[in-house]
C-alpha positions as protocol buffer text, in pm:
chain_id: "A"
residue {
  index: 1
  type: UNK
  ca { x: -2833 y: 8059 z: -5638 }
}
residue {
  index: 2
  type: UNK
  ca { x: -2667 y: 7725 z: -5703 }
}
residue {
  index: 3
  type: UNK
  ca { x: -2885 y: 7439 z: -5824 }
}
residue {
  index: 4
  type: UNK
  ca { x: -2923 y: 7176 z: -5544 }
}
residue {
  index: 5
  type: UNK
  ca { x: -3164 y: 6953 z: -5725 }
}
residue {
  index: 6
  type: UNK
  ca { x: -3055 y: 6590 z: -5749 }
}
residue {
  index: 7
  type: UNK
  ca { x: -2985 y: 6480 z: -6099 }
}
residue {
  index: 8
  type: UNK
  ca { x: -3028 y: 6106 z: -6141 }
}
residue {
  index: 9
  type: UNK
  ca { x: -2784 y: 6096 z: -6424 }
}
residue {
  index: 10
  type: UNK
  ca { x: -2505 y: 6271 z: -6239 }
}
residue {
  index: 11
  type: UNK
  ca { x: -2204 y: 6044 z: -6156 }
}
residue {
  index: 12
  type: UNK
  ca { x: -2184 y: 5925 z: -5789 }
}
residue {
  index: 13
  type: UNK
  ca { x: -1868 y: 5859 z: -5579 }
}
residue {
  index: 14
  type: UNK
  ca { x: -1730 y: 5507 z: -5623 }
}
residue {
  index: 15
  type: UNK
  ca { x: -1809 y: 5253 z: -5343 }
}
residue {
  index: 16
  type: UNK
  ca { x: -1522 y: 5142 z: -5119 }
}
residue {
  index: 17
  type: UNK
  ca { x: -1399 y: 4789 z: -5182 }
}
residue {
  index: 18
  type: UNK
  ca { x: -1173 y: 4567 z: -4967 }
}
residue {
  index: 19
  type: UNK
  ca { x: -895 y: 4635 z: -5208 }
}
residue {
  index: 20
  type: UNK
  ca { x: -919 y: 5012 z: -5159 }
}
residue {
  index: 21
  type: UNK
  ca { x: -1019 y: 5048 z: -4789 }
}
residue {
  index: 22
  type: UNK
  ca { x: -661 y: 5090 z: -4670 }
}
residue {
  index: 23
  type: UNK
  ca { x: -542 y: 5254 z: -4979 }
}
residue {
  index: 24
  type: UNK
  ca { x: -369 y: 4941 z: -5111 }
}
residue {
  index: 25
  type: UNK
  ca { x: -487 y: 4608 z: -5244 }
}
residue {
  index: 26
  type: UNK
  ca { x: -518 y: 4328 z: -4973 }
}
residue {
  index: 27
  type: UNK
  ca { x: -256 y: 4052 z: -4990 }
}
residue {
  index: 28
  type: UNK
  ca { x: -408 y: 3704 z: -4916 }
}
residue {
  index: 29
  type: UNK
  ca { x: -61 y: 3556 z: -4872 }
}
residue {
  index: 30
  type: UNK
  ca { x: 27 y: 3812 z: -4607 }
}
residue {
  index: 31
  type: UNK
  ca { x: -296 y: 3741 z: -4421 }
}
residue {
  index: 32
  type: UNK
  ca { x: -228 y: 3368 z: -4425 }
}
residue {
  index: 33
  type: UNK
  ca { x: 127 y: 3430 z: -4306 }
}
residue {
  index: 34
  type: UNK
  ca { x: -1 y: 3635 z: -4011 }
}
residue {
  index: 35
  type: UNK
  ca { x: -253 y: 3367 z: -3921 }
}
residue {
  index: 36
  type: UNK
  ca { x: 20 y: 3102 z: -3938 }
}
residue {
  index: 37
  type: UNK
  ca { x: 252 y: 3303 z: -3716 }
}
residue {
  index: 38
  type: UNK
  ca { x: -26 y: 3348 z: -3461 }
}
residue {
  index: 39
  type: UNK
  ca { x: -104 y: 2975 z: -3465 }
}
residue {
  index: 40
  type: UNK
  ca { x: 264 y: 2888 z: -3424 }
}
residue {
  index: 41
  type: UNK
  ca { x: 293 y: 3126 z: -3126 }
}
residue {
  index: 42
  type: UNK
  ca { x: -13 y: 2964 z: -2963 }
}
residue {
  index: 43
  type: UNK
  ca { x: 126 y: 2615 z: -3027 }
}
residue {
  index: 44
  type: UNK
  ca { x: 462 y: 2711 z: -2875 }
}
residue {
  index: 45
  type: UNK
  ca { x: 290 y: 2850 z: -2566 }
}
residue {
  index: 46
  type: UNK
  ca { x: 82 y: 2533 z: -2524 }
}
residue {
  index: 47
  type: UNK
  ca { x: 394 y: 2318 z: -2568 }
}
residue {
  index: 48
  type: UNK
  ca { x: 575 y: 2514 z: -2297 }
}
residue {
  index: 49
  type: UNK
  ca { x: 279 y: 2470 z: -2066 }
}
residue {
  index: 50
  type: UNK
  ca { x: 281 y: 2096 z: -2135 }
}
residue {
  index: 51
  type: UNK
  ca { x: 653 y: 2073 z: -2058 }
}
residue {
  index: 52
  type: UNK
  ca { x: 606 y: 2259 z: -1730 }
}
residue {
  index: 53
  type: UNK
  ca { x: 318 y: 2029 z: -1633 }
}
residue {
  index: 54
  type: UNK
  ca { x: 527 y: 1719 z: -1711 }
}
residue {
  index: 55
  type: UNK
  ca { x: 816 y: 1857 z: -1506 }
}
residue {
  index: 56
  type: UNK
  ca { x: 585 y: 1929 z: -1212 }
}
residue {
  index: 57
  type: UNK
  ca { x: 441 y: 1577 z: -1225 }
}
residue {
  index: 58
  type: UNK
  ca { x: 788 y: 1426 z: -1239 }
}
residue {
  index: 59
  type: UNK
  ca { x: 899 y: 1634 z: -941 }
}
residue {
  index: 60
  type: UNK
  ca { x: 588 y: 1528 z: -747 }
}
residue {
  index: 61
  type: UNK
  ca { x: 661 y: 1161 z: -826 }
}
residue {
  index: 62
  type: UNK
  ca { x: 1021 y: 1199 z: -709 }
}
residue {
  index: 63
  type: UNK
  ca { x: 908 y: 1371 z: -388 }
}
residue {
  index: 64
  type: UNK
  ca { x: 661 y: 1088 z: -321 }
}
residue {
  index: 65
  type: UNK
  ca { x: 936 y: 828 z: -371 }
}
residue {
  index: 66
  type: UNK
  ca { x: 1166 y: 1018 z: -134 }
}
residue {
  index: 67
  type: UNK
  ca { x: 889 y: 1048 z: 125 }
}
residue {
  index: 68
  type: UNK
  ca { x: 813 y: 676 z: 111 }
}
residue {
  index: 69
  type: UNK
  ca { x: 1181 y: 590 z: 139 }
}
residue {
  index: 70
  type: UNK
  ca { x: 1224 y: 828 z: 432 }
}
residue {
  index: 71
  type: UNK
  ca { x: 920 y: 678 z: 607 }
}
residue {
  index: 72
  type: UNK
  ca { x: 1054 y: 327 z: 555 }
}
residue {
  index: 73
  type: UNK
  ca { x: 1397 y: 423 z: 687 }
}
residue {
  index: 74
  type: UNK
  ca { x: 1237 y: 592 z: 987 }
}
residue {
  index: 75
  type: UNK
  ca { x: 1033 y: 281 z: 1063 }
}
residue {
  index: 76
  type: UNK
  ca { x: 1338 y: 57 z: 1035 }
}
residue {
  index: 77
  type: UNK
  ca { x: 1539 y: 288 z: 1259 }
}
residue {
  index: 78
  type: UNK
  ca { x: 1267 y: 286 z: 1526 }
}
residue {
  index: 79
  type: UNK
  ca { x: 1239 y: -93 z: 1515 }
}
residue {
  index: 80
  type: UNK
  ca { x: 1618 y: -126 z: 1530 }
}
residue {
  index: 81
  type: UNK
  ca { x: 1623 y: 101 z: 1835 }
}
residue {
  index: 82
  type: UNK
  ca { x: 1374 y: -126 z: 2010 }
}
residue {
  index: 83
  type: UNK
  ca { x: 1567 y: -439 z: 1914 }
}
residue {
  index: 84
  type: UNK
  ca { x: 1891 y: -301 z: 2057 }
}
residue {
  index: 85
  type: UNK
  ca { x: 1750 y: -325 z: 2409 }
}
residue {
  index: 86
  type: UNK
  ca { x: 1657 y: -688 z: 2346 }
}
residue {
  index: 87
  type: UNK
  ca { x: 2008 y: -764 z: 2218 }
}
residue {
  index: 88
  type: UNK
  ca { x: 2156 y: -604 z: 2530 }
}
residue {
  index: 89
  type: UNK
  ca { x: 1935 y: -820 z: 2750 }
}
residue {
  index: 90
  type: UNK
  ca { x: 2040 y: -1137 z: 2567 }
}
residue {
  index: 91
  type: UNK
  ca { x: 2407 y: -1048 z: 2588 }
}
residue {
  index: 92
  type: UNK
  ca { x: 2386 y: -987 z: 2961 }
}
residue {
  index: 93
  type: UNK
  ca { x: 2212 y: -1321 z: 3004 }
}
residue {
  index: 94
  type: UNK
  ca { x: 2487 y: -1499 z: 2813 }
}
residue {
  index: 95
  type: UNK
  ca { x: 2760 y: -1329 z: 3017 }
}
residue {
  index: 96
  type: UNK
  ca { x: 2607 y: -1449 z: 3343 }
}
residue {
  index: 97
  type: UNK
  ca { x: 2492 y: -1790 z: 3218 }
}
residue {
  index: 98
  type: UNK
  ca { x: 2789 y: -1969 z: 3374 }
}
residue {
  index: 99
  type: UNK
  ca { x: 2724 y: -1844 z: 3726 }
}
residue {
  index: 100
  type: UNK
  ca { x: 2354 y: -1760 z: 3730 }
}
residue {
  index: 101
  type: UNK
  ca { x: 2093 y: -1987 z: 3882 }
}
residue {
  index: 102
  type: UNK
  ca { x: 1815 y: -2147 z: 3686 }
}
residue {
  index: 103
  type: UNK
  ca { x: 1566 y: -1907 z: 3842 }
}
residue {
  index: 104
  type: UNK
  ca { x: 1763 y: -1597 z: 3738 }
}
residue {
  index: 105
  type: UNK
  ca { x: 1809 y: -1732 z: 3385 }
}
residue {
  index: 106
  type: UNK
  ca { x: 1434 y: -1793 z: 3361 }
}
residue {
  index: 107
  type: UNK
  ca { x: 1364 y: -1443 z: 3488 }
}
residue {
  index: 108
  type: UNK
  ca { x: 1607 y: -1301 z: 3231 }
}
residue {
  index: 109
  type: UNK
  ca { x: 1438 y: -1486 z: 2947 }
}
residue {
  index: 110
  type: UNK
  ca { x: 1097 y: -1366 z: 3063 }
}
residue {
  index: 111
  type: UNK
  ca { x: 1222 y: -1006 z: 3078 }
}
residue {
  index: 112
  type: UNK
  ca { x: 1365 y: -1035 z: 2727 }
}
residue {
  index: 113
  type: UNK
  ca { x: 1037 y: -1174 z: 2597 }
}
residue {
  index: 114
  type: UNK
  ca { x: 850 y: -884 z: 2756 }
}
residue {
  index: 115
  type: UNK
  ca { x: 1085 y: -639 z: 2582 }
}
residue {
  index: 116
  type: UNK
  ca { x: 1023 y: -808 z: 2250 }
}
residue {
  index: 117
  type: UNK
  ca { x: 646 y: -808 z: 2291 }
}
residue {
  index: 118
  type: UNK
  ca { x: 656 y: -441 z: 2390 }
}
residue {
  index: 119
  type: UNK
  ca { x: 845 y: -365 z: 2068 }
}
residue {
  index: 120
  type: UNK
  ca { x: 586 y: -564 z: 1871 }
}
residue {
  index: 121
  type: UNK
  ca { x: 304 y: -367 z: 2033 }
}
residue {
  index: 122
  type: UNK
  ca { x: 467 y: -36 z: 1938 }
}
residue {
  index: 123
  type: UNK
  ca { x: 478 y: -140 z: 1573 }
}
residue {
  index: 124
  type: UNK
  ca { x: 133 y: -297 z: 1560 }
}
residue {
  index: 125
  type: UNK
  ca { x: 251 y: -659 z: 1539 }
}
residue {
  index: 126
  type: UNK
  ca { x: -25 y: -877 z: 1687 }
}
residue {
  index: 127
  type: UNK
  ca { x: 2 y: -1228 z: 1826 }
}
residue {
  index: 128
  type: UNK
  ca { x: -219 y: -1502 z: 1675 }
}
residue {
  index: 129
  type: UNK
  ca { x: -282 y: -1756 z: 1954 }
}
residue {
  index: 130
  type: UNK
  ca { x: -615 y: -1920 z: 1865 }
}
residue {
  index: 131
  type: UNK
  ca { x: -659 y: -2194 z: 2128 }
}
residue {
  index: 132
  type: UNK
  ca { x: -1032 y: -2275 z: 2154 }
}
residue {
  index: 133
  type: UNK
  ca { x: -1123 y: -2058 z: 1856 }
}
residue {
  index: 134
  type: UNK
  ca { x: -1281 y: -2189 z: 1535 }
}
residue {
  index: 135
  type: UNK
  ca { x: -1024 y: -2291 z: 1276 }
}
residue {
  index: 136
  type: UNK
  ca { x: -967 y: -2010 z: 1025 }
}
residue {
  index: 137
  type: UNK
  ca { x: -766 y: -2106 z: 716 }
}
residue {
  index: 138
  type: UNK
  ca { x: -688 y: -1738 z: 660 }
}
residue {
  index: 139
  type: UNK
  ca { x: -496 y: -1719 z: 989 }
}
residue {
  index: 140
  type: UNK
  ca { x: -419 y: -2079 z: 1087 }
}
residue {
  index: 141
  type: UNK
  ca { x: -223 y: -2366 z: 936 }
}
residue {
  index: 142
  type: UNK
  ca { x: -370 y: -2705 z: 1027 }
}
residue {
  index: 143
  type: UNK
  ca { x: -97 y: -2961 z: 1092 }
}
residue {
  index: 144
  type: UNK
  ca { x: -335 y: -3245 z: 1189 }
}
residue {
  index: 145
  type: UNK
  ca { x: -675 y: -3324 z: 1338 }
}
residue {
  index: 146
  type: UNK
  ca { x: -719 y: -3498 z: 1672 }
}
residue {
  index: 147
  type: UNK
  ca { x: -1042 y: -3640 z: 1822 }
}
residue {
  index: 148
  type: UNK
  ca { x: -1145 y: -3459 z: 2140 }
}
residue {
  index: 149
  type: UNK
  ca { x: -1420 y: -3515 z: 2390 }
}
residue {
  index: 150
  type: UNK
  ca { x: -1386 y: -3166 z: 2541 }
}
residue {
  index: 151
  type: UNK
  ca { x: -1323 y: -2927 z: 2251 }
}
residue {
  index: 152
  type: UNK
  ca { x: -1577 y: -2824 z: 1990 }
}
residue {
  index: 153
  type: UNK
  ca { x: -1511 y: -3008 z: 1663 }
}
residue {
  index: 154
  type: UNK
  ca { x: -1348 y: -2776 z: 1413 }
}
residue {
  index: 155
  type: UNK
  ca { x: -1192 y: -2558 z: 1682 }
}
residue {
  index: 156
  type: UNK
  ca { x: -823 y: -2520 z: 1756 }
}
residue {
  index: 157
  type: UNK
  ca { x: -719 y: -2781 z: 2009 }
}
residue {
  index: 158
  type: UNK
  ca { x: -345 y: -2714 z: 2035 }
}
residue {
  index: 159
  type: UNK
  ca { x: -122 y: -2433 z: 1905 }
}
residue {
  index: 160
  type: UNK
  ca { x: 211 y: -2576 z: 1797 }
}
residue {
  index: 161
  type: UNK
  ca { x: 353 y: -2243 z: 1683 }
}
residue {
  index: 162
  type: UNK
  ca { x: 195 y: -1903 z: 1736 }
}
residue {
  index: 163
  type: UNK
  ca { x: 133 y: -1675 z: 1443 }
}
residue {
  index: 164
  type: UNK
  ca { x: 179 y: -1302 z: 1395 }
}
residue {
  index: 165
  type: UNK
  ca { x: 2 y: -1037 z: 1190 }
}
residue {
  index: 166
  type: UNK
  ca { x: 74 y: -675 z: 1104 }
}
residue {
  index: 167
  type: UNK
  ca { x: -256 y: -498 z: 1055 }
}
residue {
  index: 168
  type: UNK
  ca { x: -439 y: -687 z: 781 }
}
residue {
  index: 169
  type: UNK
  ca { x: -121 y: -861 z: 663 }
}
residue {
  index: 170
  type: UNK
  ca { x: -44 y: -1207 z: 798 }
}
residue {
  index: 171
  type: UNK
  ca { x: 325 y: -1238 z: 878 }
}
residue {
  index: 172
  type: UNK
  ca { x: 302 y: -1605 z: 979 }
}
residue {
  index: 173
  type: UNK
  ca { x: 3 y: -1833 z: 1031 }
}
residue {
  index: 174
  type: UNK
  ca { x: -44 y: -2012 z: 1360 }
}
residue {
  index: 175
  type: UNK
  ca { x: 36 y: -2382 z: 1325 }
}
residue {
  index: 176
  type: UNK
  ca { x: -236 y: -2575 z: 1504 }
}
residue {
  index: 177
  type: UNK
  ca { x: -398 y: -2911 z: 1572 }
}
residue {
  index: 178
  type: UNK
  ca { x: -772 y: -2904 z: 1506 }
}
residue {
  index: 179
  type: UNK
  ca { x: -1025 y: -3082 z: 1725 }
}
residue {
  index: 180
  type: UNK
  ca { x: -1225 y: -3359 z: 1561 }
}
residue {
  index: 181
  type: UNK
  ca { x: -1532 y: -3553 z: 1660 }
}
residue {
  index: 182
  type: UNK
  ca { x: -1488 y: -3753 z: 1984 }
}
residue {
  index: 183
  type: UNK
  ca { x: -1425 y: -4124 z: 1952 }
}
residue {
  index: 184
  type: UNK
  ca { x: -1701 y: -4342 z: 2093 }
}
residue {
  index: 185
  type: UNK
  ca { x: -1610 y: -4566 z: 2387 }
}
residue {
  index: 186
  type: UNK
  ca { x: -1452 y: -4888 z: 2263 }
}
residue {
  index: 187
  type: UNK
  ca { x: -1434 y: -4766 z: 1905 }
}
residue {
  index: 188
  type: UNK
  ca { x: -1115 y: -4738 z: 1709 }
}
residue {
  index: 189
  type: UNK
  ca { x: -997 y: -4416 z: 1555 }
}
residue {
  index: 190
  type: UNK
  ca { x: -1097 y: -4421 z: 1186 }
}
residue {
  index: 191
  type: UNK
  ca { x: -833 y: -4376 z: 925 }
}
residue {
  index: 192
  type: UNK
  ca { x: -991 y: -4055 z: 800 }
}
residue {
  index: 193
  type: UNK
  ca { x: -975 y: -3747 z: 1022 }
}
residue {
  index: 194
  type: UNK
  ca { x: -1350 y: -3675 z: 996 }
}
residue {
  index: 195
  type: UNK
  ca { x: -1437 y: -3354 z: 817 }
}
residue {
  index: 196
  type: UNK
  ca { x: -1208 y: -3286 z: 526 }
}
residue {
  index: 197
  type: UNK
  ca { x: -948 y: -3026 z: 623 }
}
residue {
  index: 198
  type: UNK
  ca { x: -651 y: -2903 z: 429 }
}
residue {
  index: 199
  type: UNK
  ca { x: -332 y: -2930 z: 630 }
}
residue {
  index: 200
  type: UNK
  ca { x: -5 y: -2755 z: 584 }
}
residue {
  index: 201
  type: UNK
  ca { x: -163 y: -2448 z: 425 }
}
residue {
  index: 202
  type: UNK
  ca { x: -199 y: -2114 z: 593 }
}
residue {
  index: 203
  type: UNK
  ca { x: -365 y: -1790 z: 499 }
}
residue {
  index: 204
  type: UNK
  ca { x: -237 y: -1543 z: 241 }
}
residue {
  index: 205
  type: UNK
  ca { x: 78 y: -1352 z: 322 }
}
């Protein structure tokens, strides 16, 4: 019978080392080269993704510019279409001015003004006509101050030129005369216009 007793002095099989696992010594340079190639492939992929993202953003910007331009052109075309009717009305009035009566000319001007105001309404252009309202430097341009015994001091007494606004944007301030304190009977109008008020300056445009 063969002897199966362990002998402590008998030689054992050599332990596997990294150099002998695959049957050949490991090459650190080759491992570094593989790691570098992998890193370069990842960097190239990330760069391509970046380029695609930049291209998409640029295309989105160009589309937005085209959309804004198209909207502006559409708005101008609609306004022009409304103004054409007003031009036609004015031309007809001029053609008949030599033979028309004063009443028909007045009616023609009133009809043209109605057409214009209708066009303004369609595009959100609002009239600023502040008679009797408190003076607002954001919407009104004070041309002078005049004492008044009927109007509230600081309110708009007379509108010399109406203003217009488009939404929150002031197209033109209303030019007005502001009511001042009434002059006492027998008193002379003082040189100063009462409360200090800036004239000739309207609201922001």
